[in-house]
KEKE-3310 file (N, C-alpha, C; in steps of 0.2 Angstrom, whole numbers, plus 5000, padded with zeros to 4 digits):
npx = (4710:4704:4703:4693:4682:4680:4678:4666:4657:4658:4653:4639:4634:4630:4618:4609:4597:4603:4613:4605:4600:4607:4617:4626:4621:4609:4612:4618:4611:4616:4626:4619:4611:4621:4626:4615:4615:4615:4627:4637:4634:4637:4651:4656:4653:4660:4673:4672:4671:4684:4692:4687:4691:4705:4706:4702:4712:4723:4719:4720:4733:4738:4733:4739:4752:4752:4751:4762:4777:4785:4799:4802:4810:4807:4807:4819:4820:4830:4847:4851:4860:4876:4885:4899)
npy = (4575:4580:4593:4594:4588:4597:4609:4606:4604:4617:4625:4620:4620:4633:4636:4627:4619:4616:4626:4637:4631:4627:4623:4633:4645:4646:4649:4661:4676:4687:4682:4673:4682:4687:4676:4673:4682:4685:4689:4684:4670:4669:4673:4662:4652:4656:4653:4640:4637:4641:4631:4620:4621:4621:4608:4601:4604:4598:4585:4583:4585:4574:4563:4565:4563:4549:4545:4550:4549:4560:4568:4559:4557:4566:4558:4562:4568:4559:4564:4574:4568:4575:4573:4571)
npz = (4979:4991:4989:4979:4985:4996:4989:4983:4994:5000:4989:4988:5001:5007:5002:5006:5018:5029:5032:5037:5048:5060:5075:5078:5072:5078:5091:5091:5087:5080:5072:5065:5057:5049:5043:5035:5025:5007:5001:5009:5008:4994:4994:5001:4993:4982:4987:4987:4973:4969:4976:4970:4957:4959:4964:4952:4944:4951:4950:4936:4934:4941:4934:4922:4925:4927:4914:4908:4917:4928:4923:4913:4898:4883:4867:4855:4839:4826:4823:4809:4795:4791:4782:4785)
capx = (4703:4702:4700:4687:4676:4679:4675:4659:4653:4657:4648:4632:4631:4627:4611:4605:4594:4608:4616:4601:4597:4613:4618:4630:4616:4603:4614:4620:4606:4620:4630:4614:4609:4626:4627:4610:4616:4617:4634:4641:4633:4641:4658:4658:4652:4666:4679:4671:4673:4692:4694:4685:4696:4711:4705:4702:4719:4727:4717:4722:4741:4740:4731:4744:4758:4751:4752:4770:4780:4789:4806:4803:4812:4803:4811:4821:4821:4837:4851:4852:4867:4879:4890:4906)
capy = (4573:4584:4600:4593:4587:4603:4614:4604:4606:4625:4627:4619:4620:4639:4636:4621:4621:4615:4633:4641:4627:4623:4625:4640:4650:4646:4651:4668:4679:4691:4678:4670:4687:4688:4670:4672:4687:4682:4691:4679:4664:4670:4672:4655:4648:4658:4650:4633:4637:4641:4624:4615:4622:4618:4601:4598:4605:4593:4578:4583:4584:4567:4559:4566:4559:4542:4543:4551:4550:4566:4567:4555:4561:4565:4556:4567:4565:4558:4570:4574:4566:4581:4570:4571)
capz = (4981:4996:4986:4975:4990:5000:4985:4982:5000:5000:4984:4989:5008:5009:4999:5009:5024:5035:5033:5041:5054:5064:5082:5078:5070:5083:5098:5090:5082:5076:5068:5061:5053:5045:5038:5030:5019:5001:5000:5013:5005:4988:4996:5003:4987:4978:4989:4985:4966:4969:4978:4965:4951:4961:4964:4946:4941:4954:4947:4929:4934:4943:4929:4917:4928:4926:4907:4907:4923:4929:4922:4907:4893:4877:4862:4851:4832:4824:4820:4801:4792:4788:4777:4787)
cpx = (4700:4699:4694:4681:4675:4676:4668:4655:4653:4653:4641:4630:4628:4620:4607:4602:4598:4611:4612:4599:4603:4614:4622:4625:4611:4606:4616:4615:4610:4623:4625:4611:4614:4627:4621:4610:4618:4624:4639:4640:4637:4648:4660:4658:4658:4672:4678:4673:4681:4694:4692:4689:4703:4711:4705:4709:4724:4725:4720:4730:4742:4738:4737:4751:4758:4753:4759:4773:4784:4796:4807:4805:4808:4808:4813:4821:4828:4840:4851:4859:4870:4884:4897:4909)
cpy = (4577:4590:4599:4592:4594:4608:4612:4606:4613:4628:4626:4620:4627:4640:4631:4623:4620:4622:4637:4638:4623:4626:4632:4646:4651:4649:4659:4672:4684:4687:4675:4675:4688:4682:4670:4677:4683:4684:4686:4672:4664:4669:4665:4651:4649:4654:4642:4632:4637:4634:4619:4615:4619:4611:4597:4599:4599:4586:4578:4581:4577:4562:4559:4563:4552:4540:4544:4553:4556:4564:4562:4559:4560:4563:4561:4564:4564:4564:4569:4572:4572:4579:4571:4564)
cpz = (4986:4994:4983:4980:4994:4995:4983:4988:5001:4995:4985:4996:5010:5007:5001:5015:5030:5037:5037:5048:5057:5071:5082:5077:5075:5089:5097:5085:5078:5070:5063:5055:5047:5040:5033:5024:5013:4999:5003:5010:4998:4989:4997:4997:4982:4980:4987:4977:4965:4971:4973:4959:4953:4961:4957:4942:4944:4951:4940:4929:4936:4938:4923:4919:4927:4919:4906:4913:4923:4927:4916:4902:4886:4871:4857:4844:4830:4821:4813:4800:4789:4783:4778:4788)
residu = (MET:TYR:LEU:LEU:GLU:THR:GLY:LEU:VAL:LEU:LEU:VAL:ALA:PRO:TRP:SER:THR:PHE:TRP:GLU:ARG:ASN:TRP:LEU:VAL:GLU:THR:SER:PRO:LEU:LEU:GLY:GLY:VAL:ILE:ARG:LEU:ALA:ALA:VAL:ARG:GLY:ALA:VAL:SER:GLY:VAL:GLY:VAL:VAL:ASN:LEU:CYS:ALA:GLY:LEU:TRP:GLU:LEU:ALA:VAL:SER:LEU:LEU:ALA:LEU:VAL:ARG:PRO:VAL:GLY:ALA:SER:VAL:PRO:ARG:PRO:PRO:GLU:PRO:ASP:ARG:GLY:THR)
# end
């Protein structure tokens, strides 16, 4: 669940008004200029997409584990009669 939430925040936050109006940006003009670059916003959003994909994968694995627990054996078909 953590990866899903982190991914969603990192995907959306760079394009929100919070990204441009926070304490860190206002105290450092150099950092503010770098953070406002579209490439930096895109890179942060890209990390968000990676986290979101990892979170979806983790969720899918968890849900599949509920359906079939790890280590549960798959039933084998009966052995054919060889006539011995």
